[in-house]
C-alpha positions as CSV (number, residue, x, y, z in Angstrom):
1,X,7.8,-25.6,-7.6
2,X,7.3,-24.8,-3.9
3,X,6.6,-21.2,-3.0
4,X,8.7,-19.9,-0.2
5,X,7.5,-16.2,-0.2
6,X,4.0,-16.5,1.1
7,X,1.9,-14.2,3.4
8,X,2.4,-16.6,6.3
9,X,6.2,-16.7,5.9
10,X,6.4,-12.9,5.6
11,X,4.4,-12.6,8.8
12,X,6.6,-15.0,10.6
13,X,9.7,-13.1,9.3
14,X,8.3,-9.8,10.7
15,X,7.6,-11.4,14.1
16,X,11.2,-12.6,14.3
17,X,12.4,-9.1,13.2
18,X,10.2,-7.5,15.9
19,X,11.5,-9.9,18.6
20,X,15.1,-9.2,17.5
21,X,14.7,-5.4,17.5
22,X,12.8,-5.5,20.9
23,X,15.9,-7.1,22.5
24,X,18.6,-5.2,20.7
25,X,16.9,-1.8,20.0
26,X,13.7,-1.4,21.9
27,X,13.2,2.2,20.8
28,X,12.6,1.0,17.2
29,X,9.7,-1.4,17.9
30,X,7.0,1.1,16.8
31,X,8.7,1.6,13.4
32,X,9.1,-2.1,12.7
33,X,5.4,-2.6,13.6
34,X,4.4,0.3,11.2
35,X,6.5,-1.2,8.4
36,X,4.9,-4.6,8.9
37,X,1.5,-3.0,8.5
38,X,2.6,-1.1,5.4
39,X,3.9,-4.3,3.8
40,X,1.2,-6.8,5.0
41,X,-1.9,-4.8,4.1
42,X,-1.2,-4.6,0.3
43,X,-0.2,-8.3,0.3
44,X,-3.4,-9.2,2.0
45,X,-5.4,-7.2,-0.5
46,X,-3.6,-9.0,-3.4
47,X,-4.3,-12.3,-1.9
48,X,-8.0,-11.5,-1.5
49,X,-8.3,-10.3,-5.1
50,X,-6.7,-13.6,-6.3
51,X,-9.2,-15.6,-4.1
52,X,-12.1,-13.6,-5.5
53,X,-11.1,-14.4,-9.1
54,X,-10.6,-18.0,-8.2
55,X,-14.1,-18.1,-6.6
56,X,-15.6,-16.8,-9.8
57,X,-13.9,-19.4,-11.8
58,X,-14.5,-22.4,-9.5
59,X,-17.7,-21.3,-7.9
60,X,-16.3,-21.7,-4.3
61,X,-16.8,-19.4,-1.3
62,X,-13.3,-19.0,0.0
63,X,-13.3,-15.2,-0.6
64,X,-16.4,-14.8,1.7
65,X,-14.7,-16.8,4.4
66,X,-11.5,-14.8,4.1
67,X,-13.4,-11.5,4.5
68,X,-15.2,-12.9,7.6
69,X,-11.8,-13.8,9.0
70,X,-10.4,-10.3,8.4
71,X,-13.5,-8.7,10.0
72,X,-13.3,-11.0,13.0
73,X,-9.6,-10.1,13.4
74,X,-10.4,-6.4,13.2
75,X,-13.1,-6.8,15.9
76,X,-10.8,-8.7,18.1
77,X,-8.1,-6.0,17.7
78,X,-10.6,-3.3,18.5
79,X,-11.7,-5.1,21.7
80,X,-8.0,-5.5,22.7
81,X,-7.3,-1.9,22.0
82,X,-10.3,-0.8,24.1
83,X,-9.2,-3.1,27.0
84,X,-5.6,-1.9,26.9
85,X,-6.5,1.8,26.8
86,X,-9.4,1.7,29.3
87,X,-9.2,3.8,32.4
88,X,-9.2,1.0,34.9
89,X,-7.0,1.5,38.0
90,X,-3.8,-0.3,37.8
91,X,-2.3,-2.5,40.5
92,X,0.8,-0.3,40.9
């Protein structure tokens, strides 16, 4: 049986919802983004717990690589946040 509700599909769904709300109701973008964070973080944690259990059974290292991916994404987001909120003079 094919799984249709996956972490990737939920992420794509929220991107589409965010695009739709940005065109129709731009004042609600912040709330849609917050709800995406609230929903995606527990799903990511559950996926990592399942990968850790699978690694213990099979002796693989998928969990370690997943943690590295999450840490790299967090560093990348931190760098982007710093660049966006820096005090460089704007062109306007």
